[in-house]
C-alpha positions in Angstrom: -22.8 9.5 -9.4 -19.4 10.9 -10.3 -19.1 12.6 -13.6 -16.5 11.0 -16.0 -13.6 13.3 -16.8 -12.2 13.6 -20.3 -8.5 12.6 -20.6 -6.8 15.5 -22.2 -3.9 13.2 -23.3 -6.1 10.6 -25.0 -5.7 10.2 -28.7 -8.5 9.8 -31.2 -8.6 6.7 -33.3 -7.6 7.7 -36.8 -10.0 7.0 -39.6 -8.5 5.6 -42.8 -9.9 7.0 -46.0 -9.4 5.3 -49.4 -10.1 7.0 -52.7 -13.5 6.0 -54.0 -13.2 6.8 -57.7 -13.8 3.7 -59.7 -10.9 2.2 -61.7 -11.1 3.3 -65.3 -12.3 6.7 -64.2 -9.3 8.1 -62.3 -7.7 11.2 -63.7 -5.4 13.9 -62.3 -8.3 16.0 -61.2 -9.8 13.2 -59.2 -6.5 12.4 -57.5 -5.9 16.0 -56.5 -9.5 16.5 -55.4 -9.0 13.4 -53.1 -5.7 14.8 -51.8 -7.2 18.3 -51.3 -10.3 17.0 -49.6 -8.9 14.3 -47.3 -5.3 15.3 -46.8 -5.5 19.1 -46.8 -3.5 19.2 -50.0 -0.6 17.3 -48.5 0.4 14.5 -51.0 2.9 13.2 -48.5 0.0 12.1 -46.3 -1.4 9.9 -49.1 -0.1 6.4 -49.2 0.1 4.3 -52.4 -1.2 0.8 -51.3 -0.8 -2.0 -53.8 -3.7 -4.4 -54.1 -3.1 -8.2 -54.0 -3.3 -8.5 -57.8 -0.1 -6.4 -58.1 2.0 -8.7 -55.9 3.9 -10.1 -58.8 4.0 -6.9 -60.9 1.5 -5.5 -63.3 0.7 -6.5 -66.9 1.2 -3.0 -68.4 3.9 -0.4 -68.9 6.7 -3.0 -69.2 7.7 -2.2 -72.8 9.3 1.2 -72.0 12.9 2.2 -72.4 15.1 0.6 -69.7 15.9 3.3 -67.2 13.4 5.6 -68.8 10.9 7.9 -67.1 7.9 5.6 -67.3 9.9 2.5 -66.1 11.5 4.5 -63.2 8.3 6.2 -62.0 6.2 3.0 -62.4 8.9 1.3 -60.3 8.4 3.9 -57.6 4.7 3.6 -57.7 5.1 -0.2 -57.2 7.9 -0.3 -54.7 8.0 3.1 -53.2 10.7 5.8 -53.5 13.6 6.2 -51.1 11.6 9.1 -49.5 8.5 6.9 -48.9 5.6 5.1 -50.6 3.4 8.2 -50.8 2.0 10.2 -53.6 4.2 13.1 -52.6 7.4 11.1 -52.6 6.8 9.5 -56.0 5.5 12.7 -57.7 8.2 14.8 -56.1 10.9 12.6 -57.5 9.1 12.0 -60.8 8.7 15.7 -61.7 12.5 15.9 -61.7 12.4 13.4 -64.6 9.6 15.2 -66.4 6.7 13.2 -65.0 3.6 15.4 -64.5 2.6 16.2 -61.0 -0.8 17.4 -62.2 -1.6 14.5 -64.5 0.5 11.6 -63.1 0.0 8.9 -65.8 2.0 6.2 -64.1 0.1 6.5 -60.9 -3.2 6.7 -62.8 -2.3 3.5 -64.7 -2.1 1.6 -61.4 -5.4 3.1 -60.3 -7.2 2.5 -63.7 -5.7 -0.8 -64.7 -3.5 0.4 -67.5 -2.4 3.3 -69.5 -5.5 3.4 -71.8 -9.0 1.9 -72.1 -7.7 -0.5 -74.7 -5.7 -2.3 -72.0 -7.1 -5.7 -71.3 -7.0 -4.9 -67.5 -8.6 -1.5 -67.8 -11.1 -1.0 -65.0 -9.2 -3.2 -62.6 -7.2 -1.3 -60.0 -3.8 -2.5 -59.0 -3.3 0.1 -56.2 -5.4 2.5 -54.1 -4.7 5.8 -52.5 -5.2 5.8 -48.7 -5.0 8.5 -46.1 -4.6 7.4 -42.5 -4.5 10.5 -40.4 -2.2 10.8 -37.5 -4.0 10.6 -34.1 -4.9 13.9 -32.6 -4.5 14.8 -29.0 
């Protein structure tokens, strides 16, 4: 019987990894631990994926100053930035406005269900962070 040969040009099927930290418990350290563990520290490889309950917007963070930092960054978390709908694109642009890269409150609000535990939607995620590695050869 002939031995099967490995195709050197075949690509591996990528494995998608989603952040497993429960809503209401996400903090900056958890986000960066996920990025460092699953994306080798590359925030541009981490997509922000909205969940179905965010299709028509979210019930928090809408009372900020028009054109302010929170409104702008929350808009990028929801709709993506011109550079992409990744953690790296949103935080890279947000830091230029004064939004923390280490403790990204707008992103955490989407992952936790609001800006504080007193939010009526706290514990209900409106987005998730997903890494979908590129196929390797």
